[in-house]
LOKEMAR-219283 format. One line per field, with one value per residue (C-alpha): chain; y, x, z. Coordinates in nm, 4 decimals. Each point is the difference from the previous one (the first is absolute). Example, Ala and Ser with C-alpha at 12.3 -4.5 7.8 and 13.67 -1.06 7.14 Angstrom:
residues 2
mol: (A / A) .
v: (-0.4500 / 0.3440) .
u: (1.2300 / 0.1370) .
w: (0.7800 / -0.0660) .
***
This chain:
residues 491
mol: (A / A / A / A / A / A / A / A / A / A / A / A / A / A / A / A / A / A / A / A / A / A / A / A / A / A / A / A / A / A / A / A / A / A / A / A / A / A / A / A / A / A / A / A / A / A / A / A / A / A / A / A / A / A / A / A / A / A / A / A / A / A / A / A / A / A / A / A / A / A / A / A / A / A / A / A / A / A / A / A / A / A / A / A / A / A / A / A / A / A / A / A / A / A / A / A / A / A / A / A / A / A / A / A / A / A / A / A / A / A / A / A / A / A / A / A / A / A / A / A / A / A / A / A / A / A / A / A / A / A / A / A / A / A / A / A / A / A / A / A / A / A / A / A / A / A / A / A / A / A / A / A / A / A / A / A / A / A / A / A / A / A / A / A / A / A / A / A / A / A / A / A / A / A / A / A / A / A / A / A / A / A / A / A / A / A / A / A / A / A / A / A / A / A / A / A / A / A / A / A / A / A / A / A / A / A / A / A / A / A / A / A / A / A / A / A / A / A / A / A / A / A / A / A / A / A / A / A / A / A / A / A / A / A / A / A / A / A / A / A / A / A / A / A / A / A / A / A / A / A / A / A / A / A / A / A / A / A / A / A / A / A / A / A / A / A / A / A / A / A / A / A / A / A / A / A / A / A / A / A / A / A / A / A / A / A / A / A / A / A / A / A / A / A / A / A / A / A / A / A / A / A / A / A / A / A / A / A / A / A / A / A / A / A / A / A / A / A / A / A / A / A / A / A / A / A / A / A / A / A / A / A / A / A / A / A / A / A / A / A / A / A / A / A / A / A / A / A / A / A / A / A / A / A / A / A / A / A / A / A / A / A / A / A / A / A / A / A / A / A / A / A / A / A / A / A / A / A / A / A / A / A / A / A / A / A / A / A / A / A / A / A / A / A / A / A / A / A / A / A / A / A / A / A / A / A / A / A / A / A / A / A / A / A / A / A / A / A / A / A / A / A / A / A / A / A / A / A / A / A / A / A / A / A / A / A / A / A / A / A / A / A / A / A / A / A / A / A / A / A / A / A / A / A / A / A / A / A / A / A / A / A / A / A / A / A / A / A / A / A / A / A / A / A / A / A / A / A / A / A / A / A / A / A / A / A / A / A / A / A / A) .
v: (-1.9233 / -0.2696 / 0.1100 / -0.2466 / 0.1094 / -0.2063 / 0.0591 / -0.2475 / -0.3273 / 0.0875 / 0.0863 / 0.1782 / 0.0892 / 0.3103 / 0.1532 / 0.3548 / 0.2505 / 0.3339 / 0.0734 / 0.3117 / -0.2082 / -0.2604 / 0.1868 / 0.0683 / -0.3524 / -0.1100 / 0.2414 / -0.1298 / -0.3689 / 0.0914 / -0.0406 / 0.2452 / 0.1781 / 0.3206 / 0.2974 / 0.3199 / 0.2291 / -0.1473 / -0.1365 / 0.3372 / -0.1514 / 0.2025 / -0.2051 / -0.3267 / -0.1963 / -0.2443 / -0.1807 / -0.3486 / -0.3171 / 0.0146 / -0.2614 / -0.0625 / 0.3732 / 0.2623 / 0.2609 / 0.2856 / -0.1435 / 0.3389 / 0.0623 / -0.3476 / -0.0631 / -0.3400 / -0.2489 / -0.3483 / -0.2912 / 0.2434 / -0.1528 / 0.1742 / -0.1101 / 0.1152 / -0.0900 / -0.2724 / 0.1171 / -0.1616 / -0.2792 / 0.0372 / -0.2362 / -0.2212 / 0.1971 / -0.0183 / -0.0086 / 0.2530 / 0.3341 / 0.2866 / 0.3813 / 0.2442 / 0.3603 / 0.0942 / 0.3141 / 0.0402 / 0.1900 / 0.1269 / -0.1866 / -0.2896 / -0.1538 / -0.1087 / -0.2309 / -0.1107 / -0.3203 / -0.0844 / -0.3156 / -0.0192 / 0.0928 / 0.3243 / -0.1261 / 0.1083 / -0.2949 / 0.1316 / 0.3143 / -0.0247 / 0.2526 / -0.0203 / 0.2418 / 0.1929 / -0.1611 / 0.3213 / 0.0937 / -0.1097 / 0.2874 / 0.2652 / 0.0704 / 0.2740 / 0.0377 / 0.2828 / -0.2313 / -0.2607 / 0.2378 / 0.1055 / -0.3897 / -0.0244 / 0.3147 / -0.1463 / -0.3280 / 0.0124 / -0.3893 / 0.0061 / 0.1157 / -0.3261 / -0.1880 / 0.1898 / -0.0707 / -0.3598 / -0.0245 / 0.1301 / -0.2227 / -0.3137 / 0.0742 / 0.0684 / -0.3223 / -0.1961 / 0.1098 / -0.0384 / -0.3362 / -0.2174 / 0.1514 / -0.0300 / 0.1372 / 0.3725 / 0.1089 / 0.3572 / 0.2808 / 0.3515 / 0.1846 / 0.2946 / 0.1693 / 0.3375 / 0.1362 / -0.1202 / -0.3527 / -0.0354 / 0.1109 / -0.2327 / -0.2976 / 0.1037 / 0.0264 / 0.3670 / 0.2220 / 0.2050 / 0.2330 / 0.3064 / 0.0078 / 0.0395 / 0.3335 / 0.3446 / 0.0377 / -0.3754 / -0.1013 / -0.3602 / -0.1853 / -0.1356 / 0.0692 / -0.3365 / 0.1515 / -0.1801 / -0.3444 / -0.3499 / -0.0200 / -0.2795 / -0.1329 / -0.2114 / -0.2385 / -0.0410 / -0.0670 / -0.2724 / 0.2432 / 0.2700 / 0.2974 / 0.3444 / 0.2872 / 0.2575 / 0.3306 / 0.2590 / 0.3892 / 0.1104 / -0.1228 / 0.0147 / -0.0718 / -0.3700 / -0.2688 / -0.1030 / 0.3434 / -0.0032 / -0.3449 / 0.1180 / 0.2920 / -0.2283 / -0.2339 / 0.2921 / 0.1332 / 0.3217 / 0.1308 / -0.0080 / 0.1433 / 0.3353 / 0.0967 / 0.1241 / -0.2835 / -0.0906 / -0.3305 / -0.0739 / -0.2814 / 0.0297 / -0.1944 / 0.0587 / 0.2817 / 0.1724 / 0.0097 / 0.2438 / 0.0703 / 0.2793 / -0.0074 / 0.3371 / 0.1254 / -0.3080 / 0.0667 / -0.2410 / 0.1714 / -0.2365 / 0.0311 / -0.2399 / 0.0860 / -0.1585 / -0.1689 / -0.2571 / -0.3476 / 0.1031 / -0.0551 / -0.3539 / -0.0583 / 0.0570 / 0.1635 / -0.0166 / -0.1887 / -0.2063 / 0.0043 / -0.2937 / -0.0673 / -0.3296 / 0.0770 / -0.3654 / 0.0681 / 0.3441 / 0.2662 / 0.1205 / 0.2682 / 0.1921 / 0.1621 / 0.2282 / 0.0139 / 0.0706 / 0.0379 / -0.3252 / -0.0890 / -0.3030 / -0.1879 / -0.2173 / -0.3111 / -0.3296 / -0.1720 / -0.0338 / 0.1241 / 0.2825 / 0.0778 / 0.3299 / 0.2620 / 0.0329 / 0.3286 / 0.0436 / -0.0665 / 0.2578 / 0.2722 / -0.1193 / 0.0207 / 0.3446 / 0.1016 / -0.1568 / 0.1474 / 0.3412 / -0.0644 / -0.1379 / 0.3060 / -0.2121 / 0.1845 / 0.3744 / 0.1767 / 0.0535 / -0.3856 / -0.0043 / -0.2668 / 0.0941 / -0.0293 / -0.3178 / 0.2280 / 0.2013 / -0.3053 / -0.0762 / -0.2924 / -0.2068 / 0.0108 / -0.0102 / -0.3648 / 0.0925 / 0.2761 / -0.0974 / 0.1119 / -0.1395 / -0.0597 / 0.3782 / 0.1368 / 0.0582 / -0.0598 / -0.3275 / -0.1469 / -0.3597 / -0.2517 / -0.3130 / -0.1392 / -0.0415 / 0.3188 / 0.3499 / 0.3368 / 0.2407 / 0.3542 / -0.0765 / -0.2136 / 0.2836 / 0.2441 / -0.2250 / -0.0314 / 0.3808 / 0.0461 / -0.2459 / 0.1577 / 0.3511 / -0.1110 / -0.1616 / 0.3298 / 0.2236 / -0.1897 / 0.0345 / 0.3765 / 0.0319 / -0.1675 / 0.2030 / 0.3195 / -0.0523 / -0.0910 / 0.2783 / -0.2743 / 0.0084 / -0.3539 / 0.0237 / 0.0395 / -0.3561 / -0.2020 / -0.3439 / -0.1309 / -0.3340 / -0.1776 / -0.2574 / -0.2613 / -0.2695 / 0.2181 / 0.2366 / -0.2418 / -0.0631 / 0.3522 / 0.1848 / 0.3338 / 0.1635 / -0.0832 / 0.1646 / 0.3092 / 0.0129 / -0.0070 / 0.2678 / -0.2242 / 0.0735 / 0.2876 / -0.0615 / 0.0430 / -0.3174 / -0.2080 / -0.0746 / 0.0227 / -0.2752 / -0.3447 / -0.2932 / -0.1278 / -0.2951 / -0.0907 / 0.2091 / -0.0620 / -0.3790 / 0.0661 / 0.2243 / -0.2579 / -0.2795 / 0.2037 / 0.0407 / -0.3708 / -0.0843 / 0.2644 / 0.1088 / 0.3036 / 0.1852 / 0.0502 / 0.2662 / 0.1742 / -0.0136 / 0.1637 / 0.2762 / 0.0381 / 0.0049 / 0.2572 / 0.2453 / 0.0034 / 0.3218 / -0.0878 / 0.2613 / -0.0461 / 0.0735 / 0.0751 / 0.2979 / 0.1081 / 0.2932 / -0.0927 / -0.3395 / 0.1221 / 0.2633 / -0.2560 / -0.2631 / 0.2000 / 0.1259 / -0.3381 / -0.1592 / 0.1265 / -0.2836 / 0.1745 / -0.0495 / 0.3749 / 0.0824 / 0.2616 / -0.2476 / 0.2546 / 0.1995 / 0.3619 / 0.1506 / -0.0967 / 0.2647 / -0.2087) .
u: (0.7060 / -0.0134 / 0.0669 / 0.0617 / -0.0676 / 0.1221 / -0.1408 / 0.1950 / -0.0355 / -0.3288 / 0.0708 / -0.2447 / 0.0479 / -0.1672 / -0.0138 / 0.0999 / -0.2609 / 0.1665 / 0.0776 / 0.2582 / 0.2327 / 0.0384 / -0.1929 / -0.2958 / -0.0057 / 0.0100 / -0.2794 / -0.2236 / 0.0428 / -0.0727 / 0.3425 / 0.0842 / 0.3475 / 0.0795 / 0.0164 / -0.0525 / 0.0632 / -0.2464 / 0.2547 / 0.1629 / 0.3556 / 0.1046 / -0.0758 / 0.1657 / -0.2276 / -0.0939 / 0.3143 / -0.0804 / 0.1997 / -0.0170 / 0.1805 / 0.2234 / 0.0855 / -0.1734 / -0.1207 / -0.2528 / -0.3223 / -0.1327 / 0.3066 / 0.0285 / -0.1718 / -0.1433 / 0.1621 / -0.0898 / 0.0918 / 0.0640 / -0.0038 / -0.1212 / 0.0247 / -0.1910 / -0.0426 / -0.2118 / -0.3476 / -0.1446 / -0.2129 / -0.3663 / -0.1826 / -0.2642 / -0.3333 / -0.2763 / -0.3580 / -0.1359 / -0.1284 / 0.1874 / -0.0127 / 0.2692 / 0.0934 / 0.2745 / 0.2285 / 0.1098 / 0.3192 / 0.2149 / 0.3119 / -0.1613 / -0.3502 / -0.1182 / -0.3142 / -0.1975 / -0.1877 / -0.3505 / -0.1895 / -0.3772 / -0.0829 / 0.2006 / 0.2858 / 0.3495 / 0.2019 / 0.3223 / 0.1950 / 0.2175 / 0.2138 / 0.1867 / 0.1798 / -0.2287 / 0.0826 / -0.0436 / 0.3412 / 0.1411 / -0.1935 / 0.1776 / 0.0241 / -0.2692 / -0.3436 / 0.0923 / 0.2666 / -0.2586 / -0.2505 / 0.2692 / 0.0142 / -0.3662 / 0.0007 / 0.2944 / -0.1964 / -0.3757 / -0.0252 / 0.2247 / -0.3034 / -0.1882 / 0.3303 / 0.0824 / -0.3470 / 0.0366 / 0.3466 / -0.1169 / -0.3172 / 0.1904 / 0.2636 / -0.2977 / -0.1543 / 0.2993 / 0.0938 / -0.3299 / -0.0491 / 0.1631 / -0.2882 / -0.3066 / -0.1885 / -0.0227 / -0.3706 / 0.0057 / 0.2640 / 0.0117 / 0.2713 / 0.1885 / 0.2473 / 0.1246 / -0.2274 / 0.2440 / 0.0274 / -0.3630 / -0.0361 / 0.2418 / -0.1390 / -0.3525 / 0.1187 / -0.0888 / 0.2806 / 0.1635 / 0.1811 / -0.1948 / 0.1244 / 0.3640 / -0.0548 / -0.1526 / -0.2679 / 0.0340 / -0.3500 / -0.0888 / -0.2501 / -0.1653 / 0.0464 / -0.1800 / -0.2898 / -0.2746 / 0.0126 / 0.1382 / 0.2181 / 0.0941 / 0.3352 / 0.0048 / 0.2472 / -0.1826 / -0.3615 / -0.0773 / 0.0935 / -0.1976 / 0.2052 / -0.0329 / 0.2355 / 0.0603 / -0.1216 / 0.2655 / 0.0068 / 0.2063 / 0.2519 / 0.2630 / -0.1781 / -0.1268 / -0.1971 / 0.2843 / -0.0077 / -0.3518 / 0.0238 / 0.2505 / -0.2184 / -0.2570 / 0.2240 / 0.1347 / -0.3481 / 0.1399 / -0.3350 / -0.1491 / 0.2896 / -0.0117 / 0.3644 / 0.2549 / 0.1379 / 0.2524 / -0.0271 / 0.2985 / 0.0616 / 0.3598 / 0.0869 / 0.0274 / -0.2524 / 0.0057 / -0.3783 / -0.0919 / -0.3236 / -0.0492 / -0.2988 / -0.0874 / -0.3450 / -0.1561 / 0.1073 / 0.2677 / 0.2465 / 0.2018 / 0.2939 / 0.2278 / 0.3829 / 0.1556 / 0.2919 / 0.0977 / 0.1159 / 0.3065 / -0.1655 / -0.0656 / 0.3452 / -0.1031 / 0.2407 / 0.2715 / 0.2957 / 0.0332 / -0.3774 / -0.2022 / -0.3639 / 0.0941 / 0.0961 / 0.0868 / 0.3239 / 0.0610 / 0.1233 / -0.3064 / 0.1620 / 0.3365 / 0.1060 / 0.2694 / 0.1510 / 0.3214 / 0.1580 / -0.0896 / -0.2617 / -0.2016 / -0.2636 / -0.2862 / -0.0839 / -0.1665 / 0.2429 / 0.3703 / 0.0850 / -0.2529 / -0.0214 / -0.1634 / -0.1542 / -0.3798 / -0.1950 / 0.0267 / 0.3881 / 0.0265 / -0.1434 / 0.1957 / 0.3120 / -0.0410 / -0.0501 / 0.3100 / 0.2067 / -0.1215 / 0.1166 / 0.3304 / 0.0228 / 0.0473 / -0.2752 / -0.1001 / -0.3448 / 0.0025 / 0.0306 / 0.3699 / 0.2252 / 0.3279 / 0.2978 / 0.2126 / 0.3145 / -0.2259 / -0.1313 / 0.1297 / 0.2355 / -0.2343 / -0.2650 / 0.2340 / -0.1185 / -0.3495 / 0.0548 / 0.1469 / -0.0330 / -0.1694 / 0.1405 / -0.0903 / 0.1745 / -0.3111 / -0.0178 / -0.1951 / -0.0907 / 0.1327 / -0.1373 / 0.1415 / 0.0661 / -0.3755 / -0.1317 / 0.0799 / -0.2110 / 0.0772 / -0.0729 / -0.2927 / -0.1509 / 0.0579 / -0.1613 / -0.2995 / -0.0421 / 0.0318 / -0.2809 / -0.2299 / 0.0599 / -0.0494 / -0.3332 / -0.1118 / 0.0914 / -0.1473 / -0.3260 / -0.0075 / 0.0531 / -0.2857 / -0.2459 / 0.1381 / -0.0251 / -0.3408 / -0.1647 / 0.2041 / 0.1482 / 0.3446 / 0.1924 / -0.0398 / -0.3888 / -0.0171 / -0.1267 / 0.0762 / 0.1856 / -0.1059 / 0.2681 / -0.1564 / 0.1410 / 0.2484 / 0.2671 / -0.1109 / 0.0278 / 0.3502 / 0.1588 / 0.1508 / -0.1577 / 0.3191 / 0.1516 / -0.2956 / 0.0465 / 0.3900 / -0.0507 / -0.2647 / -0.2865 / -0.2242 / -0.0321 / 0.2032 / -0.3424 / -0.1088 / 0.2417 / -0.2055 / -0.3346 / 0.0568 / -0.1588 / 0.0391 / -0.3318 / 0.1277 / -0.1652 / -0.3223 / -0.1011 / -0.0143 / -0.1774 / -0.2687 / -0.0612 / -0.0331 / -0.2737 / -0.1820 / 0.0111 / -0.1393 / -0.2516 / -0.0962 / -0.2180 / 0.3273 / 0.0423 / -0.2588 / 0.1991 / 0.3327 / -0.2198 / -0.0608 / 0.3608 / 0.0951 / -0.2438 / 0.0577 / 0.3728 / 0.1306 / 0.2414 / 0.3152 / 0.1671 / 0.3737 / 0.0735 / -0.2495 / 0.1813 / 0.2444 / 0.0746 / 0.1179 / 0.1796 / 0.2048 / 0.0325 / 0.1196 / 0.3154 / 0.0568 / -0.0254 / 0.2548 / 0.2416 / 0.0470 / -0.0639 / -0.1908 / -0.0560 / -0.3055 / -0.2787 / -0.2802 / -0.2922 / 0.0682 / 0.0359 / -0.1709 / -0.3745 / -0.0347 / -0.0168) .
w: (-3.0603 / 0.2917 / 0.3566 / 0.2818 / 0.3605 / 0.3020 / 0.3340 / 0.2156 / -0.1676 / -0.2008 / -0.3536 / -0.2332 / -0.3647 / -0.1637 / -0.3443 / 0.0195 / -0.1670 / -0.0415 / 0.3553 / 0.0587 / 0.2193 / 0.2413 / 0.2732 / -0.2068 / -0.1200 / 0.3797 / 0.0845 / -0.2676 / 0.1275 / 0.3517 / 0.1593 / 0.2755 / -0.0134 / 0.1731 / -0.2231 / 0.1915 / -0.2797 / -0.2201 / -0.2390 / -0.0655 / 0.0619 / 0.2967 / 0.3100 / -0.1131 / 0.2729 / -0.3123 / -0.0245 / -0.1318 / -0.0983 / -0.3804 / -0.2120 / 0.3101 / 0.0871 / 0.2196 / -0.2132 / 0.0232 / -0.1135 / -0.1166 / -0.2143 / -0.1636 / -0.3145 / -0.0745 / -0.2364 / -0.1225 / 0.2550 / 0.2689 / 0.3613 / 0.3008 / 0.3444 / 0.2864 / 0.3810 / 0.0858 / 0.1385 / 0.3166 / -0.0552 / 0.1047 / 0.2401 / -0.1470 / -0.0466 / 0.2486 / -0.0876 / 0.2554 / -0.0789 / 0.1385 / -0.0074 / -0.0005 / 0.0979 / -0.2317 / 0.0401 / -0.3510 / 0.0501 / -0.2672 / 0.1316 / 0.2102 / 0.0094 / 0.3502 / 0.0334 / 0.3113 / -0.0625 / 0.1439 / 0.0247 / -0.0694 / 0.3658 / -0.0540 / 0.2332 / -0.0980 / -0.0934 / -0.1499 / -0.0903 / -0.3129 / -0.1902 / -0.3414 / -0.2429 / -0.2325 / -0.3310 / -0.1907 / 0.1814 / -0.3390 / -0.1785 / 0.2320 / 0.3650 / 0.0025 / -0.1673 / -0.2398 / -0.1594 / -0.0334 / -0.1457 / -0.2772 / -0.0756 / -0.0583 / -0.2027 / -0.2274 / -0.0250 / 0.0843 / -0.0120 / 0.3249 / 0.2106 / -0.0342 / 0.0444 / 0.3304 / 0.1343 / -0.0657 / 0.1674 / 0.3030 / 0.0247 / -0.1081 / 0.2886 / 0.2339 / -0.0852 / 0.0157 / 0.3459 / 0.1213 / -0.1281 / 0.2750 / 0.2390 / -0.2328 / -0.2921 / 0.0026 / -0.0139 / 0.1366 / 0.0187 / 0.1321 / -0.1931 / 0.1780 / -0.2234 / -0.1586 / -0.2518 / -0.2945 / 0.1351 / 0.0323 / -0.3587 / -0.1448 / 0.1940 / -0.1285 / -0.3684 / 0.0013 / -0.1914 / 0.2685 / -0.2692 / 0.1029 / 0.3656 / -0.1491 / -0.1423 / 0.0828 / 0.1326 / 0.1266 / -0.0017 / 0.0573 / -0.2164 / 0.3085 / 0.3667 / 0.0796 / 0.1977 / -0.2068 / 0.1421 / -0.1012 / -0.2937 / -0.2220 / -0.0851 / -0.3166 / 0.1463 / 0.3393 / -0.1602 / 0.2668 / 0.2839 / 0.1587 / 0.0040 / 0.1653 / -0.0211 / 0.2648 / -0.1080 / -0.0567 / 0.0660 / -0.2882 / -0.2811 / 0.2700 / 0.3208 / -0.0590 / 0.1725 / 0.2063 / 0.1677 / 0.0426 / 0.1281 / 0.2573 / 0.0995 / 0.0812 / 0.1914 / 0.2152 / 0.0679 / -0.1273 / -0.1390 / 0.3587 / 0.1905 / 0.1719 / 0.0492 / -0.2630 / -0.1566 / -0.2974 / -0.1845 / -0.2012 / -0.2487 / -0.1182 / -0.2920 / -0.3854 / 0.0430 / 0.3462 / 0.0778 / 0.2730 / 0.1735 / 0.2570 / 0.2140 / 0.1425 / 0.1565 / -0.1543 / -0.3537 / -0.1781 / -0.2259 / -0.2309 / -0.2323 / -0.1757 / -0.0052 / -0.3105 / 0.1798 / -0.2609 / 0.1014 / 0.1833 / 0.3559 / -0.0908 / -0.1630 / -0.3567 / -0.2355 / 0.2588 / -0.1279 / 0.3227 / 0.0731 / 0.1126 / 0.0769 / 0.1656 / 0.3672 / 0.0648 / -0.2234 / 0.0644 / 0.2369 / 0.2060 / 0.2238 / 0.0502 / 0.3258 / 0.0601 / 0.3519 / 0.1992 / -0.3558 / -0.1341 / -0.2601 / 0.0612 / -0.2074 / 0.0699 / -0.2485 / 0.0124 / -0.1745 / 0.0030 / -0.3552 / -0.0979 / -0.3628 / 0.0277 / 0.2148 / 0.0530 / 0.0087 / 0.3914 / -0.0145 / -0.2834 / 0.2253 / 0.2849 / -0.2117 / -0.0818 / 0.3469 / 0.0767 / -0.2855 / 0.1151 / 0.3469 / -0.1119 / -0.2287 / -0.3037 / -0.1570 / 0.0331 / -0.0036 / -0.3774 / -0.0632 / -0.0892 / 0.0983 / 0.1568 / -0.2302 / 0.0811 / 0.0983 / 0.2315 / 0.2071 / 0.3493 / -0.0010 / 0.2253 / -0.2843 / -0.2875 / -0.0841 / -0.0580 / -0.2605 / -0.3296 / -0.3599 / -0.2992 / -0.3404 / -0.0894 / 0.3319 / 0.1915 / 0.3682 / 0.1129 / 0.3302 / -0.0068 / 0.2695 / -0.1568 / -0.3467 / -0.0604 / 0.1745 / -0.1058 / 0.0155 / -0.2835 / -0.0488 / -0.2315 / 0.2740 / 0.2381 / -0.2132 / -0.0605 / 0.3642 / 0.0519 / -0.2509 / 0.1589 / 0.3593 / -0.1376 / -0.1580 / 0.3215 / 0.2017 / -0.2507 / 0.0186 / 0.3745 / -0.0363 / -0.2434 / 0.2238 / 0.3008 / -0.1912 / -0.1568 / 0.3543 / 0.1764 / 0.2289 / 0.1920 / 0.0085 / 0.3913 / -0.0328 / -0.1462 / 0.2826 / -0.1658 / -0.2905 / -0.1479 / -0.2069 / -0.2264 / -0.2332 / 0.0261 / -0.1054 / 0.2775 / 0.2487 / -0.0542 / -0.0147 / 0.2894 / 0.0706 / 0.1306 / -0.3439 / -0.1807 / 0.2252 / -0.0358 / -0.3820 / -0.0116 / -0.1167 / 0.2985 / 0.2761 / 0.3377 / 0.1540 / -0.1152 / 0.2014 / 0.3153 / -0.1904 / -0.2609 / 0.0360 / -0.2473 / -0.1456 / -0.2078 / -0.3396 / 0.0394 / -0.3674 / 0.0736 / 0.3558 / -0.1788 / -0.2714 / 0.2610 / 0.1848 / -0.3434 / -0.0723 / 0.3383 / -0.0023 / -0.3420 / 0.1171 / 0.0943 / -0.3821 / -0.0055 / 0.2889 / -0.2279 / -0.2676 / 0.2314 / 0.0909 / -0.3377 / -0.1156 / 0.3018 / 0.0167 / -0.1294 / -0.2736 / -0.0746 / -0.3198 / 0.0550 / -0.3543 / 0.0365 / 0.3168 / 0.0071 / 0.3603 / -0.1064 / -0.2820 / 0.2152 / 0.3074 / -0.2130 / -0.1424 / 0.3693 / 0.1499 / -0.2294 / 0.2715 / 0.2517 / 0.3369 / 0.3028 / 0.0223 / -0.2372 / -0.0307 / -0.0122 / -0.0392 / -0.3219 / 0.0730 / -0.3198 / -0.0756 / -0.2784 / -0.3151) .
***
């Protein structure tokens, strides 16, 4: 069975070898395609030109002489023969890289989509793919390294790299089976505290991984704690990295307490029908003022909404009274006339927020965001309760990560994701995972400090926390008025 793939004007023909569908075929041959749901057939982001028609790749079986057309990828510049080093923020969605020359001078920052996005928007979905087909582990690792080498090639030959990512992504890159992280008691095979690791497809490159605290407090968080100097601060400080997992670290009395709230991919646009991880072609912010809804976008015709815009949108819908605190859309016949153009019904008669023909926000999308916000808020509540801390006793809140850099704190407060006391205490710290990796690359002795940070941070497993379970259900109500310190501690 022969399958032909066109990328722009480039044509390649392959012999199919038992792949389940077009998506699994493209994954096997290293082609990137969005598949937030991991190929389960409900996100519909893998729409692909197949035999002249747009079809979902995960639902389309292979057939002989099939023709698949994909967007043309950018051409790389000619490879340069200089040795370079890289600090790598191995994100679940996006990979950010800082490149350094042989004198350890920073020469470039680059970023690109994590090619494993085609195996699912979150790490659990990717683990499920590996469990279904163990041979995918090496394939996934190679996809990352080949993409990294390709993106670095215009600037030189990669000879040294510091990898900072969550525990699962570091496992996958190192070709270590992460399956045990996905099921209780969530034990990782390694926490990368022993020293240098070898990556089969990067055998000519000296690689070091940032050490991890636990299965869900990874090297990216330890790197961030180093970059923010949190381990040496004397104040009461909350470090927040809001993304697929809401990693939280509360420093009080010199002790770091950490937990990871299972927010899912909604904050980054994953598994949201109109969600987008590309802010250059998406709505980045919404505002509601004087009875008018306005939006911010870098292009004239946005094709989706990125995570920061989704949180803003929910805050606006609450202010417009188009969504109530239970997460229910107002029925179309109850909507004020000035907003009637925004609320329509889908084929099943359910209310849907509609911005234009391309962008809509459904009840299912709202529920995904509601669950993500509730998980984050409940995670904060656990740390406050465990350390007997009131929100107003937090001196500083450090918001980390590229997504965190774009969100509006008032929107997070309006939707009940964080306490209102954080409004004047929050500072954006940027990509601290990348900053910490840069520090270690330039000063390798800092890696031993990172190991001490990883070992000394007190980790709280939320699946064992009665406080988290109770607060998660309570915080499903979307309101600013919350009891952040859980009243009963008798569990």
